[in-house]
C-alpha positions in Angstrom: 157.5 154.5 104.0 159.6 153.4 107.0 163.3 153.5 106.5 165.1 150.2 107.2 168.0 150.8 109.5 171.2 149.1 108.3 172.2 148.1 111.8 171.3 144.5 111.4 171.0 142.7 114.7 170.5 145.8 116.8 168.2 145.0 119.6 166.2 147.5 121.8 164.1 146.7 124.9 161.6 149.0 126.5 160.8 148.0 130.1 157.4 148.2 131.7 157.8 148.8 135.4 155.5 148.7 138.4 157.3 150.9 141.0 156.5 152.5 144.4 154.1 155.3 144.8 155.3 158.5 143.2 153.9 162.0 144.0 151.8 163.6 141.3 150.9 160.4 139.4 147.3 160.1 138.3 145.2 157.6 140.1 144.2 154.3 138.4 140.9 153.8 140.0 139.6 151.5 142.7 138.9 152.1 146.3 142.0 150.7 147.9 143.9 153.0 150.4 147.1 154.7 149.3 149.3 152.2 151.1 148.0 149.4 148.8 148.7 151.3 145.6 151.7 151.3 143.3 152.7 153.0 140.1 152.7 151.4 136.7 155.5 153.0 134.7 155.7 152.5 130.9 159.1 153.6 129.6 159.0 155.1 126.1 162.7 155.4 125.3 165.9 153.4 125.6 169.5 153.6 124.4 170.7 151.0 121.9 174.2 149.4 121.9 175.3 152.0 119.4 174.5 154.8 121.7 171.5 156.0 119.7 168.3 156.7 121.5 165.1 154.9 120.4 161.6 156.2 121.2 158.3 154.4 121.0 155.8 156.6 119.2 152.1 156.3 118.4 151.9 153.6 121.1 148.7 152.9 123.0 148.7 150.6 126.0 145.6 149.0 127.4 145.9 148.2 131.1 143.5 145.7 132.5 143.2 144.6 136.1 142.9 140.8 136.4 142.9 139.8 140.0 144.3 140.5 143.4 146.4 137.7 145.0 145.3 138.9 148.5 141.6 139.6 147.9 140.5 137.6 144.9 139.1 139.1 141.7 138.5 142.8 142.2 139.3 142.7 145.9 137.3 144.9 148.2 135.4 147.7 146.5 135.3 146.0 143.1 137.7 145.9 140.2 139.6 149.0 139.1 138.5 150.3 135.7 140.4 149.4 132.5 142.8 152.1 131.4 144.3 153.2 128.1 147.3 155.5 127.9 149.2 156.9 124.8 152.7 157.9 124.1 151.3 160.9 122.2 149.9 162.5 125.3 153.4 163.8 125.8 155.7 162.8 122.9 158.8 164.1 124.7 158.1 162.1 127.9 160.5 159.3 128.7 157.8 157.2 130.4 154.1 157.0 131.2 153.3 156.6 134.9 149.9 155.5 136.2 148.9 154.8 139.8 147.2 151.5 140.2 146.0 149.1 142.9 148.1 146.1 143.7 147.2 143.0 141.8 147.7 141.2 138.5 147.5 143.3 135.3 147.5 142.6 131.6 149.2 145.3 129.6 148.6 145.2 125.8 150.5 147.2 123.2 148.1 148.0 120.4 149.1 147.7 116.7 150.0 151.0 115.0 153.2 151.9 117.0 156.4 153.0 115.4 160.0 153.3 116.5 161.9 156.5 116.2 165.7 156.8 116.2 167.2 160.0 117.7 170.8 160.7 116.9 172.7 164.0 116.7 169.5 165.9 117.3 167.8 164.3 114.2 164.9 161.9 114.4 164.2 159.1 111.8 161.6 156.4 111.7 163.2 153.0 111.6 161.7 149.7 110.6 161.2 147.5 113.6 159.7 144.2 114.7 158.1 143.5 118.0 160.0 140.4 119.2 158.1 139.9 122.5 154.3 139.4 122.9 152.1 142.4 122.7 150.5 141.1 125.8 152.5 141.3 129.1 151.4 140.0 132.5 152.6 141.6 135.7 151.8 141.6 139.4 152.0 145.1 141.0 153.0 144.9 144.7 152.4 147.8 147.0 155.6 149.8 147.4 157.7 147.4 145.3 159.1 147.2 141.8 158.1 144.7 139.0 159.6 144.8 135.6 158.5 143.4 132.2 159.9 144.2 128.8 158.7 144.9 125.3 161.5 143.9 123.0 162.1 145.2 119.5 164.5 144.3 116.8 165.5 146.7 114.0 164.4 145.4 110.6 161.4 143.5 109.3 159.9 140.2 110.4 161.9 138.2 107.9 165.2 139.3 109.5 164.2 138.1 113.0 161.7 135.2 112.5 162.6 133.4 109.3 164.2 130.0 109.6 164.9 127.1 107.2 162.5 124.2 106.8 164.1 121.1 105.3 161.7 118.7 103.5 163.0 115.1 103.2 161.5 112.1 101.4 162.3 108.4 101.7 161.5 105.8 99.0 161.1 102.1 99.6 161.4 100.0 96.4 159.9 96.8 97.8 157.9 95.7 100.9 160.9 93.8 102.3 162.7 97.2 102.7 160.2 97.8 105.5 159.1 94.4 106.6 162.4 92.5 106.1 162.9 89.2 104.3 160.6 87.3 106.7 157.7 89.5 105.9 157.5 90.7 109.5 157.6 94.4 110.4 161.1 95.6 111.2 160.5 99.4 111.5 159.3 100.6 114.9 157.4 97.5 115.9 157.8 94.0 117.4 157.2 90.8 115.3 153.6 90.2 114.9 152.5 93.8 115.3 151.6 96.4 112.7 154.4 98.8 111.6 154.6 101.8 113.8 156.2 105.0 112.5 157.4 107.7 114.8 156.4 106.1 118.1 156.8 103.1 120.4 155.2 99.7 119.6 151.5 99.8 120.1 151.3 103.6 120.2 148.7 105.1 117.8 
């Protein structure tokens, strides 16, 4: 069972970056020349405000090419293939880097991830909530940097997403409380029209 960290309100963000071409990165598919490629970098660790390090574990990212601004869908040579990468390919890595063609990409974090806290050489699973969408959209420019974040909050969903819904009722004891003593509507409408609640006169 995941341990709930007592640091209420602690916030961690893992950035997803598209950066310039880096030697040694695996290719992401497609037939574009190297000068039209960039590197999609998925950071797997970050440092929280307390100084503790948090690592994303058991995380699988699906990377899907959507379109190229310059060449339409797929561009020349067709669309690059969909990719899936996992944090467990190298659990000690600080990031995952994948060479991709320039263009729009959808990056999806699959369910099943967990967040690990590293402090004083010890690792502990912490209960965490994904605050941002699991789907992120980015445009990878050739030889440039684009950032998008996955944001996590320590604690369960109720800590971050619960609010208060107030229910209110109103009781009218007689028709004149709504229509007035003349019998004509006085709430949300002009004389001679039907009562209108929650909108301007004549609006359904």
